[in-house]
N, C-alpha and C positions, 0 to 999 in steps of 0.2 A: 501595300506590304510593309512589314516592319523593317527597321534599319538593318539588323544583323542578317535576317533571312534574305532580304533583297540583295544585300551586298554579296553574300555567299552564292546566291542564285546566279548573279551576273558574273561572278568570278568563275564559277563552274562552267557556265555557257561559253564564256570567252576562251577558257582553257580547252574545252572540248573542240571548239572551232579551230583553235590554233594547232593542236596536235593532229587533228584529222580523225577519220572514222576507224582506222585500223590500228591505232596506238594501243599499247598494252595498259592494263590497269592492275591494281592489287586484288581485284575481285576475281577469284579463280574461274577460269573459263570465259571471262568477259573481256572483249576489247572495248574501245571507247564508244563504238556504235551501240553495243549491247548495254553499256551503262547509261547512255543517253536514253535509250528506249525504256529502261527500268525507271528512271526518275520521272519521265513523262507519263508513263502508264500509272505510276503510283498515285499521281494527283489528278489524272484525267479519266481513269477507268477504275473506279472504286469497285465495280462489279467483279473485277479480276484481281485487283491489287491484294486482296485478302489472301491470295494463294501463297504469299510470303510466310504466313503463319498458320494457315488452315490447309491441311493436306488435301482435303476434298476439292479445293479450288486450285491446286497447284497446276494441273494440266491445263485448265482454262487460262491461268496466268501465262504459262509458256506459249500458248497459241496467240494470245493478245500481244505479248512482247515480241513474238516473231513478226506479227503484222506491222507493228510500229517500227521494228528494226529494218523492215523492207522499205520504209519510206525514205525519200531523199534525206541525206544526212543534214543538209541545210534546213530542211523543214523541222526535223527533230530539235535542232538547236534553237530555232525560232520559237517552237512550242515551249521549250524550257525557259527561254529568256522572257517571254511575255507572261508566263505564269498560268495558273489554272483557270478554267472557265468559271463564270459567275456561280454556276450551280454546285461547284465543288466546295466542300467544307474548307479546303485549303485556301480558298479565296478570302476567308475571314482572317483579319489581322492576327487575332489571338491564336487561331489554329496554326497559321503560317509561322508565327514566332515559336510556338511550342513544339511544332513538329518538324520544321524544315531547317532550323539553324544547324543542328547536329547532322542531319541527313546531308545537307549540301556541303558542310565543312568536311565531313569524313570522305565523301565521294570526290571532292576537289583534291584532297590529299591522296585518294586512291589513284588518281590520274597523275598528279605531280610526282609522287614518290615512286611510281613505276617507270619514270623516265630517267635516262642516264644523266648524271651530273646534277640532280635536283639539290636544292638548298632549302633549309628551313625558312618558313615565313616568320616575320616578326609580327606578333599579335599584341594589340594594346590590352591594358589591364582590364578594361571594362568587358571586352570580349572574352578574355580568359575567365573572368568571373561568371559570365553568362554560360560558358561551356561547363564550368564547375557546378553550377546550380543544376543543370540538366543531368550531369553525370551523377551527382549526389542522389538525385531522385530515382535514377534508373539503375544504379550500380548493381544491386542484388539480382535484378532481372538479367543483366548482361553477364554476371559472373556465376550464374547458377550451375554452369557446367564445368567450372574450374576444378582441377584435380587437387587443389590445396586451398588452405585458407589464404585470403588475399586482402591486404589493406592498401588502399591508394593514398598517397601522402603528397601534398603540395610542398614546395620549398619553404613556405611560411609555417609549416607544421600542421595545417588543417588536414583531417583525414576523413575517409569514408570507407566502409567495408564493402568489398566486391563479393567476397564469399567467406562465410564462417567455416571454421574447421582448423585442423592442425595437420602438419606444421604450417605456420603462417609465413608468407612471403610479403614483405613490404615493398611496394613499387613507388618510387619517388620521381616526380617530374612536374612540369607545368600541366595545368588542366588539359590543354590541347593534346599533349603527348600521352597523358593518362587515358584520355578518351580514345585515342588510336589504339592503345594497348588493350583497353577493355573491349573494344570492338573486334579484337582478334588480329590486329595488325602488329603483333609483338615484335616482329623482325625489323620494323622500320620506326618504332617508337623510341624517342630519345628519353629513356628513363634509366634509373638505377634500381636493381633488385637486390634486396638483402634478406637472408634467411638460409634455411637448409639448402645445401647445394643440389641435392637430388630433387627437392621440391622446386627449386628455381628452374632446373632443366625441364621438368615435366610441365611447368607452367608456360615456359617459353615455347614448348612444342604443342601445347594444347590447341585443338581445333574447335573446341566447344564454346569459346568466348564469343560474346556479342549476342545480338538479338536474331 
């Protein structure tokens, strides 16, 4: 497995193990057991994982997730920690790096930031750049439901467009925080918003951000 994906995988597994199966997360309706089942099903049951985006598979995904959620919690954590089986595309280093860095980072933060007294992680510049690269490639997909135009801006001035339109709201922050914002975690993202006040309010309350 690649460096960033492996690190985030192990961080997520360790965190889920530490907080236990009934801890809250930022994913509406999910506790940590549900989130653990989601990430394991995603890379081990491709026949069901497509239900995240394909409505016809949604009921199958729910059934398979329920089956995995019923497993002993320790088994779920071990399945996550050891990674996907050899037949899974996620076992390929290139796929792992492309698909799992953001997935595991966001879900780690979904657990961390749902706990009382959480504090921001300090991320190195190389990892911030890796997150920015992925955000830049997928921004328009994540922002297609935004109620306003949105520009994401790094502190060094680099920008990417989350959604075209007017009025425009500029969201400024580190790539890791911009990523959380773009994934619909606006309430816990450490960012600054500039623009029309009504547009900012609508953007902060939008439920359509993310994939």
